[in-house]
C-alpha positions in Angstrom: 45.5 -5.5 -15.4 45.6 -3.8 -11.9 48.6 -4.4 -9.6 47.7 -6.3 -6.2 48.1 -4.8 -2.9 49.3 -8.1 -1.1 48.5 -6.7 2.4 45.0 -6.6 1.5 44.6 -8.9 -1.5 42.6 -6.3 -3.5 43.3 -4.8 -6.8 44.8 -1.2 -6.5 42.2 1.3 -8.1 43.1 4.8 -8.6 41.1 7.5 -6.8 39.5 8.4 -10.0 38.3 4.9 -10.9 36.8 4.8 -7.3 35.0 7.9 -7.9 33.6 6.9 -11.2 32.4 3.6 -9.5 30.6 5.4 -6.9 29.2 7.9 -9.3 27.8 4.8 -11.4 26.3 3.3 -8.2 24.8 6.5 -7.3 23.0 6.8 -10.7 22.0 3.1 -10.6 20.5 3.5 -7.1 18.7 6.5 -8.0 17.2 4.9 -11.3 16.3 1.9 -9.1 14.4 4.0 -6.5 12.6 5.9 -9.2 11.5 2.9 -10.9 10.3 1.6 -7.6 8.4 4.9 -7.0 6.9 5.0 -10.3 5.5 1.6 -9.8 3.6 2.5 -6.8 0.6 4.7 -8.0 -1.2 5.2 -4.9 -2.4 8.8 -4.3 -3.6 9.8 -0.9 -7.2 9.7 -2.1 -6.6 6.1 -3.2 -5.0 5.2 0.1 -8.0 6.8 1.9 -10.4 4.7 -0.2 -8.4 1.5 0.6 -8.5 2.2 4.4 -12.3 2.8 4.0 -12.7 -0.6 2.4 -10.4 -2.2 4.9 -12.1 -0.8 8.0 -15.7 -1.8 6.5 -14.2 -5.3 5.8 -13.0 -5.5 9.5 -16.1 -4.4 11.1 -18.1 -6.8 8.8 -15.8 -9.7 9.9 -16.6 -8.9 13.4 -20.3 -9.2 12.5 -19.6 -12.6 10.8 -17.9 -13.9 14.0 -20.8 -12.7 16.0 -23.2 -14.4 13.6 -21.3 -17.6 14.0 -21.9 -17.5 17.8 -25.5 -16.4 17.6 -27.9 -18.5 19.6 -30.9 -18.5 17.3 -31.0 -18.6 13.5 -32.8 -15.4 13.2 -30.0 -13.6 15.2 -27.3 -15.4 12.8 -29.1 -14.1 9.8 -29.6 -10.7 11.0 -26.0 -10.4 11.8 -25.0 -11.9 8.5 -27.2 -9.3 6.9 -25.6 -6.5 8.8 -22.1 -7.8 7.7 -23.1 -7.8 3.9 -24.6 -4.2 4.5 -21.5 -3.0 5.9 -19.4 -4.4 3.2 -21.4 -2.7 0.5 -21.3 0.5 2.3 -17.8 0.6 2.5 -17.3 -0.4 -1.0 -19.8 2.4 -2.2 -18.0 5.1 0.0 -14.5 3.8 -1.2 -15.7 4.0 -4.9 -17.2 7.5 -4.2 -13.8 8.5 -2.7 -11.9 7.4 -5.7 -14.5 9.1 -8.2 -15.0 12.4 -6.5 -12.5 15.0 -5.2 -13.6 15.7 -1.6 -12.4 19.5 -1.9 -14.9 20.2 -4.7 -17.6 17.7 -4.5 -19.9 16.8 -1.5 -20.9 13.3 -2.6 -18.4 11.8 -0.3 -19.5 13.8 2.7 -16.0 15.1 3.4 
């Protein structure tokens, strides 16, 4: 058992013991960081595709909000149709971004 430093009420641990403990903590922290990074599998292309979908959804939500305030049923239907078209176009562009490399293929227009 370790001797107790009565002034601080902590066990007295040698410098070598502290160094080993710091090394263990460093290794455990690095392992935890690597595990966290490996769980996150978002490439820049995937992030761009997610942003395309999110932006399309925001625009479509604006059309939906405008449709809720439309004066006539025809205007409401037109705005709802526009919202659906924007959502579909966003999904298609995002899927195209995921499938095609923008540097080698012009499918996504980049």
